[in-house]
C-alpha positions in Angstrom: 57.0 43.0 8.7 53.4 44.6 8.8 52.5 43.9 5.4 54.2 40.5 5.4 51.3 39.5 8.2 48.9 41.8 5.8 49.7 39.5 3.3 50.5 36.4 4.5 46.8 36.9 6.4 45.2 37.7 2.7 46.4 34.2 1.2 45.3 33.0 3.9 42.4 34.0 3.9 41.5 33.9 0.0 42.4 30.1 -0.2 40.1 29.5 2.9 37.3 30.9 1.0 38.5 29.2 -2.0 38.7 26.3 -0.3 35.2 26.2 1.3 33.2 27.5 -1.8 34.9 24.7 -3.8 34.0 21.6 -0.6 30.4 23.3 -0.8 30.3 22.7 -5.0 32.1 18.9 -4.8 29.6 17.7 -2.0 26.7 18.3 -4.3 22.5 18.7 -2.0 20.9 14.6 -3.9 17.7 16.5 -2.0 17.6 19.9 -2.9 15.3 19.3 -5.7 12.9 16.3 -4.7 9.5 17.3 -3.5 8.2 14.1 -0.8 5.0 14.2 -0.4 2.7 12.9 1.9 5.4 13.2 4.9 8.5 11.9 3.2 11.3 12.7 3.7 14.5 13.0 1.5 17.3 10.7 2.2 20.2 10.9 -0.5 18.3 12.1 -3.1 14.6 9.4 -2.6 11.9 9.7 -1.3 11.3 7.4 1.9 7.2 7.1 2.5 5.1 7.3 5.3 3.1 4.3 5.9 -0.2 4.2 4.0 1.8 6.1 0.9 4.1 5.5 -2.1 5.6 6.6 -5.5 8.3 8.8 -6.1 7.3 10.8 -4.1 5.0 9.5 -2.0 2.7 11.0 -3.7 -0.3 7.3 -4.0 -1.9 6.0 -1.5 -1.7 2.1 -1.1 -5.2 2.4 -1.2 -5.4 3.9 -4.6 -4.7 0.6 -7.3 -7.7 -1.2 -4.2 -9.9 1.0 -4.8 -12.6 -0.1 -8.0 -15.1 -2.1 -8.5 -13.4 -6.1 -9.2 -14.8 -9.2 -11.4 -14.2 -11.9 -8.8 -13.8 -15.5 -10.2 -13.2 -17.7 -7.1 -12.8 -21.5 -6.5 -13.0 -23.7 -3.0 -10.5 -26.0 -1.0 -11.7 -28.6 -4.7 -11.2 -26.7 -7.1 -14.5 -25.8 -8.0 -15.4 -22.0 -9.2 -18.0 -20.0 -8.0 -20.5 -18.1 -10.3 -18.4 -14.9 -11.1 -19.3 -11.7 -8.3 -18.4 -8.2 -8.2 -17.1 -7.0 -5.5 -16.7 -3.2 -4.9 -13.5 -2.1 -2.4 -13.6 1.9 -0.7 -12.0 3.4 2.3 -12.1 2.5 5.6 -11.5 4.8 8.5 -7.6 5.3 8.1 -4.9 5.3 5.6 -4.8 1.9 5.5 -7.7 0.4 6.5 -10.3 -0.1 3.2 -13.8 -2.4 3.1 -15.3 -4.5 0.3 -19.2 -4.8 -0.5 -19.8 -8.0 -1.5 -16.8 -10.1 -0.8 -17.1 -14.4 -1.6 -20.4 -13.3 -3.5 -23.2 -15.9 -3.2 -23.9 -19.4 -0.8 -25.3 -22.1 -2.2 -29.0 -20.6 -1.4 -28.4 -17.5 -4.0 -28.0 -15.0 -1.0 -25.5 -12.6 -0.6 -22.8 -14.8 2.2 -21.9 -10.9 4.0 -24.6 -8.0 3.4 -22.1 -5.7 5.6 -18.6 -4.8 4.7 -15.7 -6.6 5.3 -13.1 -4.6 7.3 -9.2 -5.4 5.5 -6.0 -3.9 6.1 -3.6 -2.6 3.2 0.0 -3.6 3.9 2.3 -2.0 0.1 0.2 -4.9 -2.5 -1.6 -7.1 0.4 -4.5 -6.8 1.8 -4.9 -8.5 5.2 -9.4 -9.9 6.3 -9.0 -10.5 9.4 -11.3 -13.1 10.6 -14.3 -11.4 11.4 -18.6 -11.9 11.4 -19.5 -8.9 9.8 -23.3 -9.5 10.3 -22.7 -11.0 14.4 -25.2 -13.9 12.1 -21.5 -16.4 13.3 -20.5 -16.7 9.6 -17.2 -16.0 9.5 -14.2 -15.0 6.9 -10.5 -14.6 7.3 -7.7 -14.5 4.4 -5.1 -12.3 2.7 -4.8 -11.1 -1.5 -2.4 -9.5 -3.1 -1.7 -7.5 -5.6 -0.2 -8.0 -8.8 1.1 -4.3 -10.6 2.3 -6.4 -13.4 -1.2 -7.7 -14.2 -3.4 -5.3 -11.9 -4.9 -8.5 -10.3 -5.9 -9.7 -7.3 -4.7 -13.2 -5.7 -6.9 -14.0 -2.8 -6.7 -17.0 -0.2 -10.0 -17.3 2.4 -11.4 -18.6 4.5 -15.3 -18.6 5.1 -16.4 -20.0 8.1 -20.8 -21.1 9.2 -22.4 -21.1 11.8 -21.4 -25.0 13.6 -18.0 -23.6 13.0 -17.1 -25.6 10.0 -14.6 -23.7 7.6 -14.0 -24.0 3.8 -11.2 -23.0 2.4 -11.0 -20.7 -1.3 -8.6 -18.9 -4.2 -9.5 -16.4 -6.4 -8.4 -14.0 -8.8 -10.5 -10.6 -9.0 -9.6 -8.6 -12.1 -10.4 -4.1 -12.0 -13.2 -3.6 -14.1 
């Protein structure tokens, strides 16, 4: 009787071990070979990125596509074109902040609207400029820009205000240099 119990126990253990190996070989770890960078985490084989990063492995900052010099072609609400100008986007103080130098080019007097940088935030492909007076002279700016990954351009809608409170709406297309 002992030998029958030993044979049955051995068979049960062997079957259990075989079943465990078979079960683990069928349930592959989809994240085994996935390396997510910059705090990203793997879920079902795909990296889920933290705020401020994108890419297959969360390897790219959102700001990377924006940080460069742009040639701006803006128009006012009547459709009149402003003179083309160069705007420069640089990194801001946090992962989602940027600074824009020379935003909106020059006013009708030929001087720059803003001597200081315009501060903005980014969310993936969108730039948001909250209402601000960068030079503390009561000239204001606010608006949004959207990056198009197909053509590499930013499309803008923004409003400039003067010290009297009058505002003018603008649209624009910025092309990277």
